[in-house]
VEXZA-717117 format. One record per residue (C-alpha): x, y, z; residue number from 0. Coordinates in nm, 2 decimals. Example, Ala and Ser with C-alpha at 12.3 -4.5 7.8 and 13.67 -1.06 7.14 Angstrom:
# VEXZA-717117
<<1.23, -0.45, 0.78>, 0>,
<<1.37, -0.11, 0.71>, 1>,
END
This chain:
# VEXZA-717117
<<7.88, -1.85, 8.76>, 0>,
<<8.13, -1.98, 9.04>, 1>,
<<7.96, -2.32, 9.11>, 2>,
<<7.98, -2.34, 8.72>, 3>,
<<8.36, -2.29, 8.69>, 4>,
<<8.43, -2.56, 9.00>, 5>,
<<8.23, -2.85, 8.79>, 6>,
<<8.40, -2.75, 8.46>, 7>,
<<8.75, -2.75, 8.60>, 8>,
<<8.74, -3.06, 8.84>, 9>,
<<8.94, -3.36, 8.67>, 10>,
<<8.71, -3.60, 8.70>, 11>,
<<8.43, -3.39, 8.52>, 12>,
<<8.66, -3.33, 8.23>, 13>,
<<8.79, -3.65, 8.20>, 14>,
<<8.43, -3.83, 8.23>, 15>,
<<8.27, -3.56, 7.98>, 16>,
<<8.57, -3.69, 7.72>, 17>,
<<8.47, -4.02, 7.73>, 18>,
<<8.13, -3.92, 7.65>, 19>,
<<8.25, -3.73, 7.37>, 20>,
<<8.44, -3.96, 7.24>, 21>,
<<8.20, -4.24, 7.26>, 22>,
<<7.88, -3.94, 7.11>, 23>,
<<8.20, -3.90, 6.82>, 24>,
<<8.25, -4.29, 6.76>, 25>,
<<7.89, -4.36, 6.70>, 26>,
<<7.80, -4.09, 6.47>, 27>,
<<8.14, -4.16, 6.29>, 28>,
<<8.07, -4.53, 6.22>, 29>,
<<7.73, -4.47, 6.16>, 30>,
<<7.47, -4.75, 6.13>, 31>,
<<7.51, -4.96, 5.81>, 32>,
<<7.24, -5.14, 5.63>, 33>,
<<7.41, -5.46, 5.49>, 34>,
<<7.72, -5.31, 5.48>, 35>,
<<7.66, -4.99, 5.30>, 36>,
<<7.75, -4.70, 5.54>, 37>,
<<7.43, -4.43, 5.55>, 38>,
<<7.51, -4.08, 5.50>, 39>,
<<7.50, -3.87, 5.79>, 40>,
<<7.20, -3.69, 5.83>, 41>,
<<7.12, -3.45, 6.10>, 42>,
<<6.83, -3.73, 6.23>, 43>,
<<7.10, -4.02, 6.28>, 44>,
<<7.37, -3.77, 6.43>, 45>,
<<7.04, -3.69, 6.67>, 46>,
<<6.96, -4.07, 6.71>, 47>,
<<7.32, -4.16, 6.85>, 48>,
<<7.35, -3.94, 7.15>, 49>,
<<7.06, -4.18, 7.30>, 50>,
<<7.35, -4.51, 7.21>, 51>,
<<7.62, -4.45, 7.47>, 52>,
<<7.62, -4.09, 7.56>, 53>,
<<7.31, -4.11, 7.78>, 54>,
<<7.48, -4.32, 8.02>, 55>,
<<7.76, -4.04, 8.07>, 56>,
<<7.51, -3.77, 8.10>, 57>,
<<7.35, -3.97, 8.36>, 58>,
<<7.69, -4.02, 8.56>, 59>,
<<7.75, -3.65, 8.52>, 60>,
<<7.41, -3.53, 8.64>, 61>,
<<7.38, -3.78, 8.92>, 62>,
<<7.73, -3.77, 9.06>, 63>,
<<7.76, -3.34, 9.02>, 64>,
<<7.43, -3.28, 9.18>, 65>,
<<7.58, -3.42, 9.53>, 66>,
<<7.85, -3.27, 9.46>, 67>,
<<7.66, -2.89, 9.40>, 68>,
<<7.45, -2.97, 9.69>, 69>,
<<7.69, -3.06, 9.95>, 70>,
<<8.00, -2.83, 9.89>, 71>,
<<7.97, -2.61, 10.09>, 72>,
<<7.97, -2.86, 10.37>, 73>,
<<8.29, -3.08, 10.20>, 74>,
<<8.51, -2.80, 10.21>, 75>,
<<8.40, -2.65, 10.56>, 76>,
<<8.24, -2.32, 10.40>, 77>,
<<7.95, -2.39, 10.53>, 78>,
<<7.92, -2.25, 10.90>, 79>,
<<8.06, -1.89, 10.71>, 80>,
<<7.83, -1.88, 10.40>, 81>,
<<7.51, -2.00, 10.63>, 82>,
<<7.56, -1.68, 10.84>, 83>,
<<7.61, -1.46, 10.55>, 84>,
<<7.28, -1.22, 10.47>, 85>,
<<7.21, -1.40, 10.18>, 86>,
<<6.85, -1.47, 10.08>, 87>,
<<6.79, -1.88, 10.09>, 88>,
<<6.66, -1.88, 9.69>, 89>,
<<7.01, -1.66, 9.58>, 90>,
<<7.24, -1.98, 9.73>, 91>,
<<6.99, -2.25, 9.63>, 92>,
<<6.89, -2.06, 9.27>, 93>,
<<7.27, -2.03, 9.22>, 94>,
<<7.35, -2.38, 9.27>, 95>,
<<7.06, -2.52, 9.04>, 96>,
<<7.12, -2.28, 8.78>, 97>,
<<7.50, -2.41, 8.78>, 98>,
<<7.32, -2.74, 8.69>, 99>,
<<7.13, -2.63, 8.45>, 100>,
<<7.43, -2.46, 8.23>, 101>,
<<7.57, -2.79, 8.30>, 102>,
<<7.30, -2.96, 8.13>, 103>,
<<7.31, -2.68, 7.84>, 104>,
<<7.67, -2.77, 7.78>, 105>,
<<7.59, -3.15, 7.70>, 106>,
<<7.32, -3.14, 7.48>, 107>,
<<7.58, -2.90, 7.28>, 108>,
<<7.79, -3.16, 7.30>, 109>,
<<7.57, -3.33, 7.09>, 110>,
<<7.54, -3.07, 6.85>, 111>,
<<7.88, -3.01, 6.80>, 112>,
<<8.04, -3.35, 6.80>, 113>,
<<7.69, -3.41, 6.53>, 114>,
<<7.81, -3.15, 6.28>, 115>,
<<8.20, -3.19, 6.32>, 116>,
<<8.13, -3.54, 6.20>, 117>,
<<7.89, -3.43, 5.90>, 118>,
<<8.20, -3.15, 5.75>, 119>,
<<8.49, -3.44, 5.82>, 120>,
<<8.28, -3.63, 5.61>, 121>,
<<8.16, -3.38, 5.32>, 122>,
<<7.79, -3.33, 5.42>, 123>,
<<7.69, -2.98, 5.47>, 124>,
<<7.30, -3.02, 5.51>, 125>,
<<7.31, -2.94, 5.89>, 126>,
<<6.95, -2.87, 5.96>, 127>,
<<6.99, -2.68, 6.24>, 128>,
<<6.57, -2.66, 6.27>, 129>,
<<6.64, -2.98, 6.36>, 130>,
<<6.91, -3.00, 6.60>, 131>,
<<6.75, -2.72, 6.79>, 132>,
<<6.41, -2.85, 6.84>, 133>,
<<6.56, -3.19, 6.93>, 134>,
<<6.82, -3.09, 7.16>, 135>,
<<6.64, -2.77, 7.33>, 136>,
<<6.27, -2.88, 7.33>, 137>,
<<6.31, -3.23, 7.41>, 138>,
<<6.65, -3.36, 7.57>, 139>,
<<6.70, -3.05, 7.75>, 140>,
<<6.37, -3.06, 7.94>, 141>,
<<6.50, -3.44, 8.03>, 142>,
<<6.83, -3.33, 8.14>, 143>,
<<6.67, -3.07, 8.34>, 144>,
<<6.45, -3.31, 8.47>, 145>,
<<6.70, -3.58, 8.62>, 146>,
<<6.86, -3.31, 8.80>, 147>,
<<6.58, -3.18, 8.96>, 148>,
<<6.48, -3.50, 9.11>, 149>,
<<6.84, -3.57, 9.21>, 150>,
<<6.86, -3.19, 9.38>, 151>,
<<6.52, -3.27, 9.59>, 152>,
<<6.67, -3.62, 9.71>, 153>,
<<6.99, -3.47, 9.83>, 154>,
<<6.81, -3.20, 10.00>, 155>,
<<6.59, -3.44, 10.17>, 156>,
<<6.87, -3.68, 10.26>, 157>,
<<7.10, -3.42, 10.34>, 158>,
<<7.43, -3.67, 10.28>, 159>,
<<7.59, -3.71, 9.97>, 160>,
<<7.66, -4.03, 9.95>, 161>,
<<7.31, -4.19, 10.05>, 162>,
<<7.18, -3.93, 9.82>, 163>,
<<7.38, -4.10, 9.56>, 164>,
<<7.26, -4.48, 9.65>, 165>,
<<6.91, -4.33, 9.65>, 166>,
<<6.93, -4.13, 9.31>, 167>,
<<7.10, -4.40, 9.12>, 168>,
<<6.87, -4.69, 9.30>, 169>,
<<6.52, -4.47, 9.19>, 170>,
<<6.66, -4.49, 8.86>, 171>,
<<6.74, -4.83, 8.88>, 172>,
<<6.37, -4.91, 9.05>, 173>,
<<6.22, -4.74, 8.73>, 174>,
<<6.45, -4.95, 8.45>, 175>,
<<6.34, -5.26, 8.62>, 176>,
<<5.99, -5.18, 8.67>, 177>,
<<5.96, -5.12, 8.30>, 178>,
<<6.18, -5.38, 8.16>, 179>,
<<6.13, -5.70, 8.39>, 180>,
<<5.83, -5.60, 8.53>, 181>,
<<5.68, -5.51, 8.19>, 182>,
<<5.53, -5.20, 8.34>, 183>,
<<5.55, -4.91, 8.11>, 184>,
<<5.29, -4.67, 8.11>, 185>,
<<5.47, -4.34, 8.08>, 186>,
<<5.25, -4.13, 8.30>, 187>,
<<5.36, -4.31, 8.60>, 188>,
<<5.74, -4.33, 8.53>, 189>,
<<5.92, -4.00, 8.64>, 190>,
<<6.11, -3.84, 8.31>, 191>,
<<5.95, -4.06, 8.08>, 192>,
<<5.80, -4.00, 7.79>, 193>,
<<5.68, -4.17, 7.43>, 194>,
<<5.89, -4.28, 7.20>, 195>,
<<5.96, -4.04, 6.88>, 196>,
<<6.14, -4.12, 6.56>, 197>,
<<6.31, -3.84, 6.31>, 198>,
<<6.29, -3.85, 5.96>, 199>,
<<6.45, -3.65, 5.65>, 200>,
<<6.02, -3.69, 5.51>, 201>,
<<5.82, -3.62, 5.84>, 202>,
<<6.10, -3.43, 6.06>, 203>,
<<5.93, -3.45, 6.42>, 204>,
<<5.56, -3.46, 6.29>, 205>,
<<5.32, -3.54, 6.52>, 206>,
<<5.49, -3.71, 6.79>, 207>,
<<5.61, -3.31, 6.89>, 208>,
<<5.31, -3.27, 7.10>, 209>,
<<5.31, -3.61, 7.33>, 210>,
<<5.64, -3.51, 7.40>, 211>,
<<5.58, -3.14, 7.46>, 212>,
<<5.28, -3.22, 7.70>, 213>,
<<5.49, -3.51, 7.87>, 214>,
<<5.77, -3.27, 7.91>, 215>,
<<5.57, -3.00, 8.07>, 216>,
<<5.39, -3.26, 8.28>, 217>,
<<5.73, -3.38, 8.44>, 218>,
<<5.89, -3.02, 8.42>, 219>,
<<5.58, -2.95, 8.67>, 220>,
<<5.64, -3.19, 8.93>, 221>,
<<6.02, -3.12, 8.89>, 222>,
<<5.93, -2.76, 8.97>, 223>,
<<5.72, -2.88, 9.27>, 224>,
<<5.99, -3.07, 9.36>, 225>,
<<6.22, -2.75, 9.37>, 226>,
<<6.01, -2.55, 9.57>, 227>,
<<5.98, -2.78, 9.86>, 228>,
<<6.35, -2.83, 9.82>, 229>,
<<6.39, -2.46, 9.92>, 230>,
<<6.17, -2.50, 10.17>, 231>,
<<6.38, -2.80, 10.35>, 232>,
<<6.74, -2.61, 10.25>, 233>,
<<6.96, -2.68, 10.52>, 234>,
<<7.16, -2.38, 10.67>, 235>,
<<7.33, -2.37, 10.98>, 236>,
<<7.48, -2.70, 11.25>, 237>,
<<7.14, -2.82, 11.27>, 238>,
<<7.06, -3.05, 10.98>, 239>,
<<6.79, -3.35, 11.14>, 240>,
<<6.47, -3.37, 10.95>, 241>,
<<6.27, -3.25, 11.28>, 242>,
<<6.49, -2.95, 11.24>, 243>,
<<6.43, -2.86, 10.89>, 244>,
<<6.11, -3.02, 10.89>, 245>,
<<6.00, -2.71, 11.18>, 246>,
<<6.19, -2.44, 10.96>, 247>,
<<6.00, -2.56, 10.63>, 248>,
<<5.70, -2.43, 10.85>, 249>,
<<5.82, -2.11, 10.93>, 250>,
<<5.95, -2.06, 10.54>, 251>,
<<5.58, -2.14, 10.42>, 252>,
<<5.39, -1.81, 10.31>, 253>,
<<5.14, -1.72, 10.06>, 254>,
<<5.43, -1.73, 9.77>, 255>,
<<5.51, -2.08, 9.81>, 256>,
<<5.16, -2.17, 9.81>, 257>,
<<5.09, -2.01, 9.49>, 258>,
<<5.37, -2.19, 9.36>, 259>,
<<5.27, -2.51, 9.46>, 260>,
<<4.91, -2.47, 9.42>, 261>,
<<4.99, -2.35, 8.99>, 262>,
<<5.25, -2.57, 8.91>, 263>,
<<5.03, -2.93, 9.09>, 264>,
<<4.70, -2.75, 8.91>, 265>,
<<4.96, -2.74, 8.60>, 266>,
<<5.10, -3.08, 8.68>, 267>,
<<4.75, -3.27, 8.72>, 268>,
<<4.61, -3.06, 8.46>, 269>,
<<4.90, -3.20, 8.19>, 270>,
<<4.85, -3.56, 8.37>, 271>,
<<4.47, -3.57, 8.30>, 272>,
<<4.54, -3.50, 7.96>, 273>,
<<4.73, -3.71, 7.87>, 274>,
<<4.58, -3.96, 8.03>, 275>,
<<4.26, -3.91, 7.82>, 276>,
<<4.49, -3.97, 7.52>, 277>,
<<4.64, -4.25, 7.59>, 278>,
<<4.36, -4.47, 7.78>, 279>,
<<4.06, -4.27, 7.68>, 280>,
<<4.08, -4.18, 7.28>, 281>,
<<4.35, -4.50, 7.29>, 282>,
<<4.40, -4.87, 7.47>, 283>,
<<4.66, -4.88, 7.69>, 284>,
<<4.71, -5.26, 7.80>, 285>,
<<5.03, -5.39, 8.01>, 286>,
<<5.23, -5.68, 7.87>, 287>,
<<5.03, -5.93, 8.09>, 288>,
<<4.71, -5.81, 7.93>, 289>,
<<4.83, -5.80, 7.59>, 290>,
<<4.92, -6.16, 7.62>, 291>,
<<4.61, -6.26, 7.76>, 292>,
<<4.41, -6.17, 7.47>, 293>,
<<4.66, -6.31, 7.24>, 294>,
<<4.59, -6.66, 7.43>, 295>,
<<4.24, -6.64, 7.41>, 296>,
<<4.23, -6.54, 7.12>, 297>,
<<4.37, -6.83, 6.99>, 298>,
<<4.19, -7.07, 7.24>, 299>,
<<3.87, -6.92, 7.11>, 300>,
<<3.89, -6.90, 6.72>, 301>,
<<4.19, -7.16, 6.63>, 302>,
<<3.91, -7.34, 6.54>, 303>,
<<3.87, -7.11, 6.22>, 304>,
<<4.22, -7.16, 6.08>, 305>,
<<4.12, -7.42, 5.81>, 306>,
<<3.79, -7.34, 5.76>, 307>,
<<3.70, -7.29, 5.37>, 308>,
<<3.70, -6.91, 5.26>, 309>,
<<3.74, -6.72, 4.89>, 310>,
<<4.01, -6.60, 4.73>, 311>,
<<4.07, -6.22, 4.62>, 312>,
<<4.14, -6.25, 4.18>, 313>,
<<4.05, -5.89, 4.07>, 314>,
<<4.18, -5.58, 4.31>, 315>,
<<4.03, -5.21, 4.27>, 316>,
<<4.06, -4.97, 4.55>, 317>,
<<4.01, -4.56, 4.60>, 318>,
<<4.22, -4.43, 4.88>, 319>,
<<4.23, -4.07, 5.02>, 320>,
<<4.43, -3.99, 5.22>, 321>,
<<4.44, -3.69, 5.48>, 322>,
<<4.83, -3.64, 5.61>, 323>,
<<4.74, -3.34, 5.81>, 324>,
<<4.41, -3.48, 5.97>, 325>,
<<4.61, -3.82, 6.00>, 326>,
<<4.34, -4.02, 5.86>, 327>,
<<4.24, -4.23, 5.53>, 328>,
<<3.94, -4.32, 5.33>, 329>,
<<3.98, -4.67, 5.14>, 330>,
<<3.71, -4.83, 4.95>, 331>,
<<3.77, -5.14, 4.77>, 332>,
<<3.60, -5.37, 4.50>, 333>,
<<3.76, -5.71, 4.54>, 334>,
<<3.66, -6.00, 4.29>, 335>,
<<3.60, -6.28, 4.47>, 336>,
<<3.60, -6.67, 4.39>, 337>,
<<3.59, -7.00, 4.55>, 338>,
<<3.88, -7.22, 4.48>, 339>,
<<3.77, -7.50, 4.77>, 340>,
<<3.59, -7.76, 4.70>, 341>,
<<3.37, -7.67, 4.94>, 342>,
<<3.06, -7.46, 4.98>, 343>,
<<3.14, -7.11, 5.19>, 344>,
<<2.87, -6.95, 5.36>, 345>,
<<3.04, -6.70, 5.60>, 346>,
<<3.31, -6.50, 5.55>, 347>,
<<3.55, -6.45, 5.83>, 348>,
<<3.74, -6.08, 5.81>, 349>,
<<3.99, -5.96, 6.06>, 350>,
<<4.15, -5.65, 6.04>, 351>,
<<4.54, -5.65, 6.08>, 352>,
<<4.57, -5.23, 6.02>, 353>,
<<4.82, -5.11, 6.25>, 354>,
<<4.62, -4.76, 6.25>, 355>,
<<4.44, -4.77, 6.57>, 356>,
<<4.10, -4.67, 6.48>, 357>,
<<4.08, -4.90, 6.15>, 358>,
<<3.70, -4.98, 6.14>, 359>,
<<3.45, -5.14, 5.86>, 360>,
<<3.21, -4.85, 5.73>, 361>,
<<3.06, -5.05, 5.48>, 362>,
<<3.06, -5.37, 5.33>, 363>,
<<2.84, -5.56, 5.03>, 364>,
<<2.84, -5.93, 4.90>, 365>,
<<2.70, -5.94, 4.54>, 366>,
<<2.54, -5.55, 4.54>, 367>,
<<2.39, -5.69, 4.94>, 368>,
<<2.47, -5.67, 5.31>, 369>,
<<2.56, -5.99, 5.45>, 370>,
<<2.45, -6.07, 5.76>, 371>,
<<2.70, -6.00, 6.11>, 372>,
<<2.70, -6.32, 6.30>, 373>,
<<2.97, -6.25, 6.50>, 374>,
<<3.16, -5.94, 6.63>, 375>,
<<3.54, -5.92, 6.84>, 376>,
<<3.61, -5.58, 6.88>, 377>,
<<3.89, -5.62, 7.14>, 378>,
<<4.06, -5.87, 6.83>, 379>,
<<3.90, -5.69, 6.54>, 380>,
<<3.77, -6.04, 6.40>, 381>,
<<3.43, -6.03, 6.25>, 382>,
<<3.24, -6.32, 6.08>, 383>,
<<2.92, -6.26, 5.81>, 384>,
<<2.65, -6.49, 5.69>, 385>,
<<2.70, -6.44, 5.32>, 386>,
<<2.37, -6.34, 5.14>, 387>,
<<2.44, -6.66, 4.89>, 388>,
<<2.67, -6.96, 4.94>, 389>,
<<2.92, -6.95, 4.75>, 390>,
<<2.98, -7.31, 4.54>, 391>,
<<3.28, -7.41, 4.43>, 392>,
<<3.41, -7.23, 4.12>, 393>,
<<3.15, -6.96, 4.22>, 394>,
<<3.28, -6.56, 4.19>, 395>,
<<3.09, -6.23, 4.34>, 396>,
<<3.22, -5.90, 4.39>, 397>,
<<3.26, -5.78, 4.76>, 398>,
<<3.28, -5.41, 4.83>, 399>,
<<3.46, -5.29, 5.14>, 400>,
<<3.48, -4.91, 5.28>, 401>,
<<3.71, -4.86, 5.54>, 402>,
<<3.76, -4.59, 5.79>, 403>,
<<4.10, -4.56, 5.96>, 404>,
<<4.24, -4.29, 6.13>, 405>,
<<4.44, -4.18, 6.47>, 406>,
<<4.29, -3.99, 6.76>, 407>,
<<4.51, -3.85, 7.06>, 408>,
<<4.86, -4.04, 7.10>, 409>,
<<4.89, -4.38, 7.23>, 410>,
<<5.15, -4.46, 7.53>, 411>,
<<5.42, -4.58, 7.30>, 412>,
<<5.43, -4.31, 7.04>, 413>,
<<5.50, -4.51, 6.76>, 414>,
<<5.18, -4.43, 6.53>, 415>,
<<5.36, -4.37, 6.22>, 416>,
<<5.17, -4.53, 5.93>, 417>,
<<5.01, -4.22, 5.86>, 418>,
<<5.22, -3.92, 5.88>, 419>,
<<5.22, -3.55, 5.80>, 420>,
<<5.47, -3.63, 5.53>, 421>,
<<5.57, -3.99, 5.47>, 422>,
<<5.27, -4.20, 5.52>, 423>,
<<5.27, -4.58, 5.43>, 424>,
<<5.05, -4.85, 5.49>, 425>,
<<4.97, -5.11, 5.25>, 426>,
<<4.63, -5.34, 5.17>, 427>,
<<4.61, -5.44, 5.54>, 428>,
<<4.40, -5.11, 5.61>, 429>,
<<4.12, -5.36, 5.44>, 430>,
<<4.01, -5.65, 5.64>, 431>,
<<4.18, -6.01, 5.55>, 432>,
<<4.02, -6.36, 5.52>, 433>,
<<4.01, -6.62, 5.79>, 434>,
<<4.24, -6.71, 6.09>, 435>,
<<4.56, -6.45, 6.10>, 436>,
<<4.74, -6.69, 6.26>, 437>,
<<4.87, -6.74, 6.62>, 438>,
<<4.99, -6.45, 6.80>, 439>,
<<5.21, -6.60, 7.06>, 440>,
<<5.52, -6.74, 6.93>, 441>,
<<5.75, -6.79, 7.26>, 442>,
<<5.68, -7.16, 7.36>, 443>,
<<5.75, -7.04, 7.74>, 444>,
<<5.48, -6.81, 7.75>, 445>,
<<5.22, -7.11, 7.53>, 446>,
<<5.30, -7.29, 7.80>, 447>,
<<5.23, -7.04, 8.07>, 448>,
<<4.92, -6.95, 7.93>, 449>,
<<4.80, -7.34, 7.84>, 450>,
<<4.85, -7.35, 7.48>, 451>,
<<4.97, -7.60, 7.30>, 452>,
<<5.37, -7.61, 7.19>, 453>,
<<5.43, -7.43, 6.84>, 454>,
<<5.52, -7.64, 6.57>, 455>,
<<5.76, -7.45, 6.37>, 456>,
<<5.85, -7.83, 6.10>, 457>,
<<5.68, -7.69, 5.75>, 458>,
<<5.40, -7.96, 5.62>, 459>,
<<5.55, -8.16, 5.32>, 460>,
<<5.57, -8.06, 4.99>, 461>,
<<5.28, -8.26, 4.93>, 462>,
<<5.03, -8.09, 5.16>, 463>,
<<4.73, -8.03, 4.96>, 464>,
<<4.63, -7.69, 5.21>, 465>,
<<5.03, -7.52, 5.16>, 466>,
<<4.98, -7.62, 4.77>, 467>,
<<4.68, -7.40, 4.74>, 468>,
<<4.86, -7.07, 4.89>, 469>,
<<5.14, -6.87, 4.88>, 470>,
<<5.37, -6.82, 5.08>, 471>,
<<5.34, -6.47, 5.23>, 472>,
<<4.93, -6.46, 5.19>, 473>,
<<4.63, -6.69, 5.19>, 474>,
<<4.35, -6.41, 5.03>, 475>,
<<4.48, -6.43, 4.69>, 476>,
<<4.70, -6.61, 4.44>, 477>,
<<4.80, -6.35, 4.15>, 478>,
<<4.59, -6.09, 4.13>, 479>,
<<4.47, -5.75, 3.85>, 480>,
<<4.53, -5.45, 4.05>, 481>,
<<4.43, -5.10, 3.98>, 482>,
<<4.43, -4.81, 4.25>, 483>,
<<4.32, -4.46, 4.25>, 484>,
<<4.49, -4.24, 4.55>, 485>,
<<4.40, -3.83, 4.64>, 486>,
<<4.62, -3.69, 4.91>, 487>,
<<4.69, -3.35, 4.92>, 488>,
<<4.85, -3.12, 4.70>, 489>,
<<5.19, -3.09, 4.80>, 490>,
<<5.23, -3.48, 4.81>, 491>,
<<5.33, -3.74, 4.60>, 492>,
<<5.17, -4.11, 4.61>, 493>,
<<5.32, -4.38, 4.52>, 494>,
<<5.18, -4.76, 4.44>, 495>,
<<5.27, -5.08, 4.30>, 496>,
<<5.20, -5.10, 3.91>, 497>,
<<5.24, -4.81, 3.64>, 498>,
<<5.11, -4.48, 3.66>, 499>,
<<4.83, -4.45, 3.42>, 500>,
<<4.71, -4.10, 3.47>, 501>,
<<4.77, -3.79, 3.75>, 502>,
<<4.56, -3.47, 3.82>, 503>,
<<4.42, -3.22, 4.01>, 504>,
<<4.07, -3.15, 4.16>, 505>,
<<3.96, -2.96, 4.47>, 506>,
<<4.25, -2.85, 4.59>, 507>,
<<4.40, -3.27, 4.61>, 508>,
<<4.60, -3.46, 4.37>, 509>,
<<4.48, -3.77, 4.20>, 510>,
<<4.69, -4.06, 4.12>, 511>,
<<4.57, -4.35, 3.91>, 512>,
END
């Protein structure tokens, strides 16, 4: 408590805190207007603004005052007295760390106070304290504590306040630099980082809470390991060289310390293994460089199909079953396709552009016959099928496709949000599209680096025959007739283009036509 009082009475602490609170309040007050239209001060937005400017002040406070707390006794020339007192090491050490935890607790609660204050002033009283508490105490507070843990071990090992500040800041600058300039963003390797998440009134925290919890346990376990090691090296007395503290650490090492280190190391590695399984086994993680290379190779290999003649859809009949709780969808569609070109079509070029990570073609038939798969590129989800019968100009046939789209585990980015517990949103991209999907690499700098020609952004002339035969946003169809039957869980409502014709319940699910 004494350490905590010393911090909150400090003039510089008060000044930094007031500046942070001012920015926090103003960010929440002005909101995020859409085309000049202000939004209601909803709770999810009051929580989002904490990552705008306030987080910078939090970082400054934690980094600076961790060093102040660790070295306070020496700074005021009290260490010779306090170190001689018959007080257990863990009591002094623990009190200093606990004071910083209390500071972290104050910092997260200021977000709640500013958010509610903003809402009250604007006459909005749907506070959603459950959302406040979950975000601030289960997500944000652990992150602040992780920052304290790292700064704590740095200052203890370095045993110099100013050098400790420099190294602590340097570590975070290096982490930021690697992620933003070296384009390495594998969260498992970057201390205190976790997947992104999105709050919404419809979905709340949804599926995002699970990966965030695993990452917080992962990093807190490592942080506790830091604290145990820091306690071993905690300096008491006039001798402060690393050699002396190393011998002291060996003397302090006992069965309790060994058990603590073993337990939290196993927890840390176990969580890391589970996260790796989800991110890199159930899902695919690619670095930015790998993604660019795949895009360049895709264009070099398949650009030749850009103007290959393909049929157009004129009628769509789909049945989509959505399972929000399990986060997957089963979609079946019957598409009437016609060859509107002047050339015969003997092959169907399909690409899956669905953002849902695990989307696959479960079944496909053309005119009641299965086409022959002649080329399959699973990495780029690009396929070529030989038609059972060549489509001559003007020919019409039926194409039936059944798709399975789902999520497995959680990805590195976290932003897998097409199918969620409440508020699922996706379009007909769940079905494959025809032809070459377009160049994936648009940066001229990257195109030159990977041996691709400079992209021509000039629109074709108005008399261009291909341009005249396609709509602006879609090459698959012109105008179509559309019908959909959508089923979802009994407590949800489905929305699709058109006018609702019928709705009913069957086997505990709701259906909409």
